[in-house]
TORKOL-895517 format. One record per residue: x, y, z of N, C-alpha, C in turn; residue number from 1; residue in three letters. Coordinates in steps of 0.2 Angstrom, whole numbers, plus 2048, in hexadecimal, padded with zeros to 3 digits. Last residue first. Example, Ala and Ser with C-alpha at 12.3 -4.5 7.8 and 13.67 -1.06 7.14 Angstrom:
# TORKOL-895517
   n.xx   n.yy   n.zz   ca.xx   ca.yy   ca.zz   c.xx   c.yy   c.zz     n   res
    840    7F5    823     844     7FB     824    840    800    827     2   SER
    842    7E4    827     83E     7EA     827    842    7F0    827     1   ALA
# end
This chain:
# TORKOL-895517
   n.xx   n.yy   n.zz   ca.xx   ca.yy   ca.zz   c.xx   c.yy   c.zz     n   res
    BFD    6B9    393     BFA     6BE     390    BFD    6C4    38F   341   ALA
    C06    6B3    39A     C06     6B0     393    C02    6B7    391   340   SER
    C03    6B8    3A8     C08     6BA     3A4    C09    6B9    39D   339   ARG
    BF6    6B2    3A9     BF7     6B9     3A9    BFE    6BC    3A4   338   ASN
    BF9    6A4    3A7     BF5     6A6     3A3    BF6    6AE    3A3   337   MET
    BFF    6A4    3B3     C04     6A4     3AE    C00    6A6    3A8   336   ALA
    BF6    6A8    3BB     BFA     6AC     3BE    BFF    6AA    3B6   335   ALA
    BEF    69B    3BD     BEC     6A1     3B7    BF1    6A7    3B8   334   ARG
    BF8    694    3C2     BF4     691     3BB    BF2    697    3B7   333   ARG
    BF9    699    3CE     C00     697     3C9    BFC    697    3C3   332   PRO
    BF1    69E    3DA     BEE     69A     3D3    BF3    69A    3CF   331   CYS
    BF8    6A5    3E2     BF4     6A1     3E5    BEE    69B    3DF   330   LYS
    C00    6AD    3E0     C02     6AB     3E3    BFD    6A4    3E3   329   ALA
    BF7    6B5    3D6     BFB     6B1     3D3    BFE    6AD    3D7   328   ARG
    BEF    6BB    3E1     BEB     6B4     3DB    BF1    6B1    3D9   327   CYS
    BF8    6C5    3E8     BF5     6BF     3EA    BF1    6B9    3E7   326   LEU
    BF8    6CE    3DB     BFF     6C9     3DD    BFC    6C3    3E0   325   GLU
    BEE    6D1    3D8     BEF     6CE     3D4    BF5    6CA    3D6   324   ASN
    BEB    6DA    3E3     BE6     6D4     3E3    BE8    6CF    3DD   323   VAL
    BF2    6E4    3E2     BF5     6DE     3E8    BF1    6D8    3E7   322   GLU
    BEE    6EA    3D7     BF4     6E7     3D6    BF7    6E2    3DD   321   GLU
    BE1    6EE    3DE     BE2     6E8     3D9    BE9    6E7    3D7   320   LEU
    BE7    6F7    3E6     BE3     6F3     3E8    BE2    6EC    3E4   319   ILE
    BEB    700    3DD     BF1     6FF     3E1    BEF    6F7    3E3   318   GLU
    BDF    705    3D7     BE4     701     3D2    BE8    6FE    3D5   317   GLY
    BD5    70A    3E0     BD6     701     3DE    BDD    700    3D8   316   PHE
    BE3    714    3E8     BDB     713     3E5    BDC    70B    3E5   315   GLY
    BEB    71E    3EF     BED     716     3E7    BE7    714    3E7   314   GLY
    BE5    720    3FD     BEA     721     3F8    BEC    71D    3F4   313   PRO
    BD6    716    401     BDC     718     402    BDF    71A    3FC   312   ALA
    BCA    70F    3FE     BCA     717     3FF    BD0    71A    400   311   ASN
    BCD    701    400     BCA     703     3FA    BC9    70D    3FA   310   ARG
    BD1    6FC    40C     BD6     700     40A    BD3    704    402   309   ARG
    BC6    6F2    40F     BC7     6F7     412    BCC    6FD    410   308   GLY
    BCC    6E8    404     BC5     6EC     405    BC5    6F1    407   307   PHE
    BD6    6E0    409     BD9     6E8     405    BD2    6EC    405   306   LEU
    BD3    6D5    411     BD5     6DC     415    BD4    6E2    411   305   GLY
    BCF    6CF    406     BC9     6D3     409    BCB    6D5    40E   304   LEU
    BDB    6C7    402     BD7     6CD     401    BD3    6D2    403   303   PHE
    BD9    6B9    40C     BDD     6BD     40A    BDE    6C7    40A   302   ASN
    BCB    6B3    406     BCF     6B7     40C    BD5    6BB    40E   301   ALA
    BD0    6B2    3FA     BCB     6B8     3FC    BCB    6BA    400   300   ARG
    BD8    6AB    3F1     BDA     6AD     3F8    BD5    6B2    3FA   299   ALA
    BD3    6A5    3E6     BD7     6AB     3E8    BDA    6AF    3EC   298   CYS
    BCE    694    3E6     BCC     69A     3E7    BD3    69F    3E7   297   ARG
    BD0    686    3DE     BD2     68A     3E2    BD0    690    3E3   296   PRO
    BC7    67B    3D7     BC5     680     3D8    BC9    685    3DD   295   THR
    BCB    66C    3CB     BCE     670     3D1    BCB    677    3D1   294   ASN
    BC8    668    3BF     BC4     666     3C3    BC4    66C    3CC   293   ASN
    BD3    677    3B7     BCF     670     3B7    BC8    66E    3BC   292   GLY
    BD0    683    3C2     BD6     67F     3C1    BD3    678    3BF   291   ASN
    BCC    693    3C2     BCA     68C     3C2    BD1    689    3BF   290   ARG
    BCC    6A0    3D1     BD0     69C     3CB    BCC    698    3C7   289   CYS
    BC0    6AF    3D2     BC4     6A5     3D5    BC5    6A4    3CD   288   GLU
    BC0    6C0    3D1     BBD     6B9     3CE    BC3    6B3    3CE   287   CYS
    BBE    6C9    3DC     BC4     6C6     3D9    BC0    6C0    3D8   286   VAL
    BB5    6DB    3DF     BB6     6D2     3DF    BBC    6D2    3DA   285   ILE
    BB5    6E8    3EB     BBA     6E4     3E8    BB7    6DD    3E6   284   LEU
    BA6    6F2    3EC     BAC     6ED     3EF    BB0    6EA    3EA   283   THR
    B9D    6FB    3E8     BA5     6FC     3E8    BA9    6F7    3EC   282   GLY
    B91    6F5    3E4     B92     6F9     3EB    B99    6FC    3EC   281   ASP
    B95    6F0    3D8     B90     6F5     3D8    B8F    6F7    3DD   280   GLY
    BA5    6E9    3D8     B9F     6E9     3D9    B9B    6ED    3DA   279   ASP
    BB4    6EA    3CE     BB1     6F0     3D4    BA8    6ED    3D2   278   ILE
    BBD    6DC    3C8     BB8     6E1     3C9    BB6    6E5    3CE   277   ARG
    BC9    6D1    3C1     BC7     6D5     3C8    BC3    6DC    3C5   276   GLN
    BCA    6C0    3BA     BC8     6C7     3B7    BC8    6CC    3C1   275   GLN
    BCB    6B3    3BA     BD0     6B5     3B9    BD1    6C0    3BB   274   GLY
    BBC    6B1    3B0     BC2     6AD     3B3    BCA    6B2    3B4   273   LYS
    BB3    6B4    3A9     BB5     6BA     3AC    BBC    6B6    3B1   272   GLU
    BAE    6AD    3A2     BAF     6B1     39E    BB2    6B6    3A2   271   SER
    BA9    6A4    3AD     BAD     69E     3AA    BB2    6A6    3A4   270   LYS
    BA3    6AC    3BB     BA0     6AB     3B5    BA8    6A8    3B0   269   LYS
    BAA    6AB    3CA     BA8     6AF     3C6    BA6    6AA    3C0   268   CYS
    BA7    6A0    3D9     BAA     6A3     3D1    BA8    6A6    3CD   267   PHE
    BA3    6A6    3E9     BA1     6A3     3E4    BA6    6A6    3DE   266   ARG
    BA2    6B0    3F2     BA8     6AB     3F6    BA7    6A5    3EE   265   GLY
    B9D    6BC    3EE     BA5     6BC     3ED    BA6    6B5    3F1   264   ARG
    B8F    6B7    3EF     B93     6B9     3E8    B9A    6B9    3E9   263   ILE
    B8F    6B5    3FB     B8C     6AF     3F7    B91    6B1    3F0   262   ASN
    B90    6C0    403     B95     6BA     404    B94    6B6    3FF   261   GLU
    B88    6CA    3F9     B8C     6CA     3FE    B8F    6C4    3FF   260   GLY
    B7E    6CD    3ED     B7E     6C5     3F1    B84    6C5    3F5   259   GLY
    B82    6D9    3EE     B7E     6D7     3E7    B80    6D1    3E9   258   THR
    B84    6E3    3FD     B87     6E0     3F7    B80    6DB    3F3   257   ASN
    B83    6EA    40A     B80     6ED     403    B82    6E8    3FD   256   GLY
    B91    6E7    410     B8B     6EC     40F    B88    6EC    409   255   PRO
    B92    6D7    416     B97     6DB     413    B8D    6E1    411   254   ASN
    B8D    6D1    428     B8D     6D1     41F    B91    6D7    41B   253   ASN
    B97    6D0    434     B8F     6D2     431    B94    6D4    428   252   ASN
    BA4    6D0    43A     B9D     6CA     43A    B98    6CB    438   251   GLY
    BA7    6DF    43E     BAA     6D9     43C    BA3    6D2    440   250   SER
    BA1    6EF    439     BA3     6EB     43F    BA3    6E0    43A   249   ASP
    BA6    6F5    428     BA2     6F3     42D    BA3    6F0    432   248   LYS
    BB1    703    423     BB0     6FC     423    BA8    6FA    42B   247   SER
    BAF    70E    41A     BB5     70E     41D    BB4    706    41D   246   VAL
    BA6    71D    412     BA7     716     413    BAD    712    416   245   TYR
    BAA    72C    414     BA7     726     40F    BA9    720    415   244   ARG
    BAC    738    419     BA4     734     41B    BA5    72F    416   243   GLY
    BBA    741    419     BB1     73E     412    BAD    73C    415   242   SER
    BBB    740    427     BBB     745     423    BB7    744    41C   241   VAL
    BB9    733    42D     BB8     739     430    BB9    740    42F   240   SER
    BB1    724    424     BB6     72A     423    BB5    72F    428   239   ASP
    BA8    71C    42E     BA8     720     426    BAC    724    42A   238   PHE
    BA2    708    433     BA6     710     433    BA7    712    42E   237   THR
    B93    703    439     B9B     704     434    B9C    70B    437   236   ALA
    B88    6F6    43F     B8B     6FF     441    B92    6FD    43B   235   TYR
    B78    6F1    438     B7F     6F1     43A    B84    6F6    43C   234   SER
    B6F    6F1    42F     B6E     6ED     435    B74    6EC    439   233   ASN
    B6F    6F6    421     B74     6F1     423    B73    6EC    42A   232   TRP
    B66    701    425     B67     6FB     420    B6A    6F5    41F   231   GLU
    B6B    707    430     B64     701     42F    B64    6FD    429   230   PRO
    B79    708    437     B77     70A     431    B72    702    42F   229   VAL
    B82    710    444     B7D     70B     444    B7B    70E    43C   228   TRP
    B94    716    444     B8C     717     443    B89    712    442   227   VAL
    BA3    71C    444     BA0     719     444    B99    719    445   226   ARG
    BA7    72B    43A     BA7     726     43F    BA4    720    43F   225   GLY
    B9A    735    435     BA1     735     434    BA2    72F    439   224   HIS
    B8C    738    42A     B90     734     42F    B98    733    42F   223   ALA
    B83    748    427     B88     742     425    B8B    740    42A   222   MET
    B73    74C    42B     B7A     74C     42D    B7F    746    429   221   ALA
    B67    74A    42A     B68     749     424    B6F    749    425   220   GLY
    B5D    748    436     B60     750     434    B65    74E    42D   219   THR
    B57    73C    433     B54     742     436    B57    747    434   218   THR
    B61    732    430     B59     731     42E    B55    738    42E   217   GLN
    B71    737    42C     B6C     737     431    B65    738    42E   216   ASP
    B7A    72E    41E     B77     735     41F    B70    733    426   215   PHE
    B87    726    417     B82     726     41C    B7E    72C    41F   214   TYR
    B8E    71E    409     B8F     725     40F    B87    723    411   213   TYR
    B9A    716    3FE     B93     716     401    B94    71B    40A   212   TYR
    BA0    719    3EF     BA1     718     3F7    B9A    71A    3FA   211   ALA
    B9F    71C    3DF     BA4     716     3E2    BA4    715    3EA   210   GLY
    B99    728    3DF     BA0     72A     3DE    BA2    722    3E0   209   ASP
    B8C    723    3ED     B8D     728     3E7    B95    726    3E6   208   GLN
    B7F    71C    3F7     B85     71C     3F2    B85    721    3ED   207   TYR
    B7A    71E    407     B78     722     400    B80    71F    3FD   206   HIS
    B6D    71C    414     B74     71A     410    B75    71D    409   205   LEU
    B64    72A    41A     B67     724     41B    B6D    722    416   204   GLY
    B63    737    40F     B61     735     415    B63    72E    417   203   LYS
    B64    748    406     B65     743     405    B64    73E    40D   202   VAL
    B5A    756    400     B60     753     406    B5E    74B    405   201   MET
    B58    756    3EF     B56     753     3F6    B5B    753    3FA   200   LYS
    B5A    758    3E2     B5E     75D     3E7    B5B    75D    3ED   199   GLY
    B5A    74D    3D8     B54     752     3DA    B55    757    3DF   198   THR
    B68    74C    3D5     B62     74D     3D1    B5C    752    3D2   197   VAL
    B70    74C    3DF     B73     750     3D9    B6E    750    3D5   196   ARG
    B6A    74F    3EF     B6B     74D     3EA    B6C    74F    3E3   195   ASP
    B73    757    3FB     B6F     756     3F8    B72    752    3F1   194   TYR
    B7B    752    40A     B7B     74F     403    B75    753    402   193   ARG
    B83    75C    418     B80     758     414    B7E    757    40F   192   VAL
    B8C    75D    427     B8D     75D     420    B88    758    41D   191   TRP
    B88    769    434     B88     763     432    B88    762    429   190   LYS
    B82    771    442     B87     773     43D    B89    769    43B   189   GLY
    B77    772    44A     B7F     771     44C    B84    772    448   188   GLY
    B6B    772    443     B6C     76C     448    B75    76D    449   187   ASN
    B74    77C    436     B70     778     439    B70    773    43E   186   SER
    B7F    780    42E     B7D     781     435    B79    77D    439   185   ARG
    B86    778    421     B80     778     422    B80    779    42A   184   ILE
    B8F    771    412     B90     770     41B    B8A    777    41C   183   TYR
    B8C    765    407     B8C     76B     40A    B8C    76D    411   182   THR
    B8C    75D    3F9     B8C     75B     3FD    B8E    764    401   181   ASP
    B7D    75F    3EB     B86     75D     3ED    B83    75B    3F5   180   GLY
    B75    76D    3E5     B77     765     3E5    B7D    763    3E7   179   HIS
    B68    779    3E8     B6E     777     3E8    B6F    76F    3E8   178   PHE
    B5D    783    3DE     B60     77E     3E1    B66    77B    3E2   177   MET
    B60    795    3DF     B61     78F     3DA    B60    78A    3E0   176   ALA
    B5D    7A1    3E5     B59     79C     3E6    B58    796    3E3   175   GLY
    B67    7AB    3E4     B65     7AB     3DF    B5E    7A6    3DE   174   THR
    B6A    7AF    3F1     B6A     7B4     3ED    B66    7B2    3E6   173   HIS
    B6C    7A0    3F8     B69     7A7     3FC    B68    7AD    3F7   172   GLN
    B66    793    3F0     B6B     798     3F1    B66    79E    3F5   171   ASP
    B5E    785    3FA     B5D     78A     3F5    B63    792    3F5   170   PHE
    B5B    776    3FE     B61     779     3FE    B61    77E    3FA   169   LEU
    B4E    76A    406     B52     76C     401    B57    773    401   168   TYR
    B47    75E    40D     B4A     762     40D    B4F    763    407   167   TRP
    B37    756    407     B3D     756     40B    B40    75B    40B   166   GLY
    B2C    751    3F9     B2C     752     401    B35    751    405   165   THR
    B2B    750    3EC     B30     756     3EE    B2E    758    3F7   164   HIS
    B22    745    3ED     B27     745     3E5    B2E    749    3EB   163   GLN
    B17    749    3F1     B1B     743     3F4    B23    743    3F1   162   ALA
    B15    75B    3F6     B13     754     3EF    B16    750    3F2   161   ASP
    B1A    765    3FC     B14     765     3F7    B0F    75F    3F4   160   TYR
    B22    766    404     B1E     762     404    B19    761    402   159   ASN
    B33    76B    40B     B2F     76C     404    B29    766    405   158   VAL
    B3D    777    410     B3B     771     412    B33    76F    40E   157   TYR
    B4B    77D    40E     B46     77E     40E    B43    778    40F   156   GLN
    B5C    789    412     B56     783     411    B4F    781    412   155   GLU
    B5A    797    404     B5D     793     40B    B5C    78D    40C   154   GLY
    B4C    79D    3FF     B51     79E     3FD    B54    799    405   153   HIS
    B3C    79C    3F1     B41     79A     3F8    B48    79B    3F8   152   ALA
    B33    7A9    3EC     B38     7A3     3E9    B3B    7A2    3F0   151   MET
    B20    7A8    3EF     B25     7AB     3F0    B2C    7A6    3EF   150   LYS
    B15    7A2    3F0     B17     7A3     3E7    B1E    7A6    3E9   149   GLY
    B0D    79F    3FA     B0E     7A6     3F8    B10    7A8    3F3   148   THR
    B0C    790    3FB     B05     794     3FD    B08    79D    3F9   147   THR
    B16    78A    3F6     B11     788     3F4    B0C    78D    3F4   146   TRP
    B25    796    3F2     B20     791     3F5    B1A    790    3F1   145   ASP
    B2F    790    3E3     B2A     793     3E5    B24    791    3EA   144   TYR
    B40    789    3E2     B39     787     3E6    B34    78F    3E7   143   TYR
    B48    788    3D3     B47     788     3D8    B41    788    3D9   142   VAL
    B57    781    3C7     B52     77E     3CB    B4F    784    3D1   141   TRP
    B5B    78A    3BB     B5E     789     3C2    B55    786    3C4   140   LYS
    B67    796    3AF     B62     78F     3B1    B64    78D    3B6   139   GLY
    B6F    7A1    3AF     B72     79A     3AD    B6D    796    3AC   138   GLY
    B67    7A8    3B6     B6D     7A8     3B9    B71    7A1    3B6   137   ASN
    B55    7A4    3AF     B5C     7AA     3B2    B61    7A6    3B6   136   SER
    B4E    79B    3AC     B54     79D     3A8    B59    79F    3AA   135   GLY
    B47    78C    3B8     B45     794     3B3    B4E    794    3B2   134   ILE
    B3D    781    3BC     B43     782     3BB    B44    78A    3B6   133   TYR
    B34    77F    3CE     B35     780     3C6    B3C    781    3C3   132   LYS
    B2A    779    3DB     B31     778     3D7    B30    77C    3CE   131   MET
    B1F    785    3E0     B21     77E     3DD    B29    77F    3DB   130   GLY
    B17    791    3D5     B15     78B     3DD    B19    785    3DA   129   LYS
    B14    79C    3CC     B17     797     3CC    B16    797    3D4   128   ALA
    B05    7A5    3C8     B0A     7A6     3CA    B0D    79E    3CB   127   MET
    AFF    7A6    3B5     AFE     7A3     3BC    B05    7A4    3BF   126   ALA
    B02    7AC    3A6     B01     7B1     3AC    B02    7AE    3B5   125   GLY
    AFF    7A4    39D     AF9     7A4     3A1    AFA    7A9    3A6   124   THR
    B0D    7A5    398     B07     7A6     394    B01    7A7    397   123   THR
    B16    7A5    3A1     B17     7A9     39B    B11    7A9    396   122   GLN
    B12    7A6    3B0     B11     7A2     3AB    B14    7A6    3A6   121   ASP
    B1F    7AE    3BD     B17     7AD     3BB    B17    7AA    3B4   120   PHE
    B24    7AF    3CE     B25     7AC     3C6    B1F    7AC    3C3   119   TYR
    B30    7B7    3D8     B2A     7B5     3D7    B29    7B2    3CF   118   TYR
    B37    7BF    3E7     B39     7BD     3DF    B32    7B7    3DC   117   TRP
    B35    7CA    3F2     B38     7C4     3F1    B38    7C2    3E7   116   GLY
    B2F    7D6    3F8     B36     7D4     3FB    B36    7CC    3F9   115   GLY
    B26    7DA    3EE     B24     7D9     3F8    B2A    7D5    3F8   114   TYR
    B2F    7D4    3E0     B2A     7DB     3E4    B29    7D6    3EA   113   ARG
    B32    7D0    3CF     B36     7D1     3D7    B32    7D7    3DB   112   CYS
    B30    7C3    3C6     B2C     7C8     3C7    B30    7C8    3CF   111   ASP
    B32    7B8    3B5     B32     7BB     3BD    B33    7C1    3C0   110   GLU
    B22    7B8    3AC     B27     7B7     3AC    B28    7B8    3B5   109   GLY
    B15    7C5    3AC     B18     7BD     3A7    B1C    7BD    3AA   108   LYS
    B09    7CF    3B1     B10     7CD     3B2    B11    7C6    3AF   107   ILE
    AFC    7D8    3A9     AFC     7D1     3AC    B04    7D1    3AA   106   MET
    AFD    7EB    3AD     AFD     7E4     3A8    AFE    7DD    3AA   105   HIS
    AFA    7F4    3B2     AF6     7F0     3B3    AF4    7EA    3AD   104   GLY
    B05    7FB    3B5     B02     7FD     3B0    AFC    7FB    3B0   103   ASN
    B0B    7F5    3C1     B07     7FD     3C1    B05    7FE    3BB   102   SER
    B05    7E5    3BE     B0A     7E9     3BF    B08    7F1    3C0   101   ASP
    AFC    7D7    3C5     AFB     7DD     3BF    B01    7E0    3C2   100   TYR
    AFD    7C3    3C5     AFE     7CB     3C9    AFF    7D0    3C5    99   ARG
    AF2    7B6    3C9     AF6     7BB     3C5    AF8    7C1    3CA    98   VAL
    AF0    7A6    3CE     AF1     7AC     3D0    AF4    7B1    3CC    97   TRP
    AE3    79D    3C7     AE8     79F     3C8    AE8    7A4    3CD    96   LYS
    AD6    790    3C2     ADA     794     3C6    ADF    796    3C6    95   GLY
    AD6    789    3B4     AD5     785     3B9    AD8    789    3C0    94   GLY
    AD8    793    3AA     ADD     791     3AA    ADB    78C    3B1    93   ASN
    ACE    79F    3B6     AD0     79C     3AF    AD7    799    3B1    92   SER
    ACB    7A4    3C2     AC8     79F     3C2    AC9    79A    3BA    91   ARG
    AD7    7B0    3CA     AD4     7AF     3C4    AD2    7A5    3C6    90   GLN
    ADD    7BC    3D7     ADA     7B3     3D6    AD6    7B5    3CF    89   TYR
    AEA    7C7    3D5     AE2     7C5     3D5    AE2    7BE    3D3    88   VAL
    AF4    7D2    3DB     AF4     7CA     3DB    AED    7CA    3DB    87   ASP
    AF8    7E2    3D5     AF4     7DF     3D9    AF5    7DA    3D7    86   LYS
    AFD    7EF    3CF     AFF     7EB     3D3    AFC    7E9    3D8    85   ASN
    AEB    7F2    3CA     AF3     7F4     3CA    AF6    7F3    3D0    84   ARG
    ADC    7F0    3C0     AE1     7EE     3C7    AE8    7F0    3C5    83   ALA
    AD2    7FE    3BC     AD7     7F7     3BA    ADA    7F8    3C1    82   MET
    ABF    7FE    3C0     AC6     802     3C2    ACB    7FA    3C0    81   THR
    AB2    7F8    3C4     AB5     7F8     3BC    ABD    7FC    3BC    80   GLY
    AB1    7F1    3D1     AAE     7F9     3CE    AB0    7FC    3C8    79   ASP
    AB7    7E6    3D1     AB0     7E6     3CF    AAD    7ED    3CD    78   ALA
    AC5    7E9    3C5     AC2     7E8     3CA    ABA    7E8    3CB    77   ASP
    ACC    7E1    3B5     AC9     7E8     3B9    AC6    7E5    3BE    76   LEU
    ADE    7DD    3AF     AD8     7DB     3B5    AD2    7E2    3B7    75   TRP
    AE6    7DA    3A0     AE3     7DE     3A6    ADD    7DB    3AA    74   TYR
    AF1    7D4    395     AEA     7D2     398    AEC    7D8    39F    73   TRP
    AF8    7DC    386     AF7     7DC     38D    AF1    7D9    390    72   ALA
    AFB    7E3    37A     AFB     7DC     379    AFC    7DC    381    71   ASN
    AF5    7F0    378     AFC     7EF     37B    AFF    7E9    37D    70   SER
    AEB    7ED    370     AF0     7F4     36F    AF5    7F2    372    69   SER
    AE4    7E3    375     AE8     7E2     36F    AED    7EA    36D    68   PRO
    AE1    7DF    384     ADF     7E6     380    AE5    7E4    37B    67   ASP
    AD6    7D3    38C     ADA     7D4     38A    ADA    7DA    385    66   TYR
    ACF    7D2    39F     ACE     7D6     396    AD6    7D5    393    65   ILE
    AC7    7CB    3AA     ACC     7CA     3A8    ACC    7CD    3A0    64   GLU
    ABC    7D4    3B8     ABD     7D0     3B1    AC3    7D2    3AD    63   LYS
    AB5    7DD    3BF     AB7     7D5     3C3    AB6    7D1    3BC    62   SER
    AAC    7E4    3B1     AAE     7E6     3B7    AB0    7DD    3BA    61   ARG
    AAC    7F0    3A4     AAC     7EB     3A7    AAF    7E9    3AC    60   ALA
    A9E    7F7    39D     AA4     7F7     3A0    AA5    7F0    3A4    59   MET
    A99    7F8    38A     A99     7F5     392    A9D    7F5    396    58   THR
    A9C    7FA    37F     A99     801     383    A97    7FC    389    57   GLY
    AA3    7F2    37B     A9E     7F1     377    A9A    7F5    37B    56   SER
    AAB    7F1    388     AAB     7EE     385    AA2    7EE    380    55   ASP
    AB6    7FD    392     AB0     7FC     390    AAF    7F6    389    54   PHE
    ABE    7FF    3A0     AC1     7FB     39B    AB8    7FB    399    53   TRP
    AC8    80C    3A7     AC2     808     3A8    AC4    804    3A3    52   TYR
    AD2    813    3B4     AD3     80F     3AD    ACE    80C    3AD    51   HIS
    AD5    823    3BC     AD2     81C     3BA    AD1    81A    3B4    50   GLU
    AD6    831    3BA     ADC     82D     3BC    AD8    824    3BE    49   GLY
    AC7    835    3B9     ACC     836     3C1    AD2    832    3C0    48   ASP
    AC8    829    3AC     AC3     82F     3AF    AC7    82F    3B7    47   GLN
    AC8    822    39C     ACD     825     3A4    AC9    82A    3A8    46   VAL
    AC5    814    395     AC2     819     395    AC6    81D    39C    45   VAL
    AC9    809    387     ACA     80D     38E    AC7    813    38E    44   TRP
    ABC    7FE    37D     AC3     802     37E    AC4    804    386    43   GLY
    AB0    800    373     AB4     7FC     377    ABA    7FF    376    42   THR
    A9F    808    372     AA7     808     371    AA9    802    377    41   TYR
    A91    808    36F     A95     803     36D    A9C    803    36C    40   GLU
    A8D    817    374     A8C     811     374    A90    809    375    39   SER
    A9D    820    377     A98     820     373    A94    819    374    38   TYR
    AA5    822    383     AA5     828     37D    A9D    826    378    37   PRO
    A9E    81D    391     AA5     81C     38B    AA4    820    386    36   PRO
    AA0    824    3A2     A9B     821     39B    AA1    822    395    35   SER
    A9C    820    3B1     AA1     81F     3AC    AA0    81F    3A6    34   VAL
    A96    820    3C1     A95     821     3B9    A9B    825    3B6    33   ILE
    A95    819    3CC     A9B     81A     3CA    A9B    81B    3C3    32   GLU
    A8A    817    3D5     A8A     813     3CF    A92    813    3CA    31   GLU
    A8D    81F    3E0     A8C     819     3E1    A8D    814    3DB    30   ALA
    A8B    82B    3DA     A91     82A     3DD    A92    821    3DC    29   ASN
    A7D    82A    3D8     A83     82C     3D0    A88    82A    3D4    28   ALA
    A76    82A    3E2     A75     824     3DD    A7A    824    3D8    27   SER
    A78    836    3E6     A7C     830     3EC    A7A    82B    3E6    26   ALA
    A73    83F    3DE     A7B     840     3DE    A7D    83A    3E4    25   ILE
    A66    83D    3E0     A67     839     3D9    A71    83A    3D9    24   PRO
    A64    83F    3ED     A62     83A     3EB    A67    837    3E4    23   LEU
    A64    84F    3EF     A6A     84C     3F1    A69    845    3EE    22   ALA
    A57    853    3ED     A5B     854     3E9    A62    850    3EA    21   LEU
    A4F    84C    3F8     A4F     84A     3F1    A53    84B    3EC    20   MET
    A56    855    403     A57     84D     401    A57    84A    3FB    19   SER
    A52    861    3FF     A59     861     3FF    A5A    858    400    18   LEU
    A44    85F    402     A43     861     3FC    A4D    860    3FA    17   THR
    A45    85C    40F     A41     857     40B    A45    859    405    16   ALA
    A4A    869    415     A4C     862     415    A4B    85D    411    15   THR
    A3E    872    410     A46     872     40F    A49    86F    40F    14   ILE
    A34    86C    41B     A35     86C     412    A39    86D    40F    13   ALA
    A38    86F    425     A3A     86A     425    A38    866    41D    12   ALA
    A3B    87C    427     A3F     879     427    A40    873    424    11   ILE
    A2C    880    428     A31     883     41F    A38    87D    420    10   SER
    A2A    87A    433     A25     877     42C    A29    876    426     9   ARG
    A2F    884    43B     A30     87C     43A    A2D    878    433     8   ILE
    A28    88E    438     A30     88F     437    A32    886    437     7   ILE
    A1B    88C    43C     A1C     88E     434    A25    88B    433     6   LYS
    A1E    88C    449     A1A     884     446    A1B    886    43E     5   LYS
    A20    897    44E     A24     892     44D    A23    88B    448     4   ARG
    A15    89E    449     A1A     8A0     447    A20    89A    447     3   LEU
    A0B    899    454     A0B     898     44B    A12    89A    448     2   ILE
    A14    89F    45E     A12     898     45E    A10    895    456     1   MET
# end
């Protein structure tokens, strides 16, 4: 019994001694002791494959530093190790996400990784988000996701501010924003238009290249045939191939006119007597003749039927010539003036 007690006491004493010896070792591991060459040292210290930065002998932690010898910015994590292949949020410059490469250098410009393209400001290194113009591929507008910063491809709905809320189309390979008309497969297939300047999908009534077009207010699909146009409060017909405006239902005012029936039923200015011109909405206007105190009109009712043909082969030149013939028949005095000219 006495021997057993002595053995138990000896084991307890040995255990206590070993515990005391282990305390400094545990403490050393927790503090990750890395020593600079001398007390006021500024620069890198490499230990066990990790890089640490000392500033006047003090280890940098959770801090961004600039190394003039490499002309690069670095980030030191909370344990003092240099960040590699890592995205870090910093509070500088109003808050920003930045990225460090395999060498620990802050990335600037375009960067491809994680299955996509990203862009980082050339000065601050801040990750780009939203619409941005970049110089690659001959220059292009692209969109970087507002949350992830990843470049968008294909159809994309954007709504990070009022100016950019809408649908856009970006090249499947380069990410370049598309402008113009194109056929896309969504909604069962449709022709749509992306604005020539903003790139946003056009919806509703749209005037371009001397003609009106109509695009569904929800899907953006180009209208072909007879559809209801809310802006005109009327049905209208659009070409079955090109989508250009053809005509409105009878009994309605002229579409989108600058005064409509009023302007086209009155005389032009004296300086415009006998002239023909195309109005801002693509409608033909023929100025009425003046004959002393009499004011005979140049058969406006007769050439109204020509308006619906303004998209036909021959274009406006052919129509204007026919209008001239009508006016010469109805207004002989003006016809004589034209011949004398």
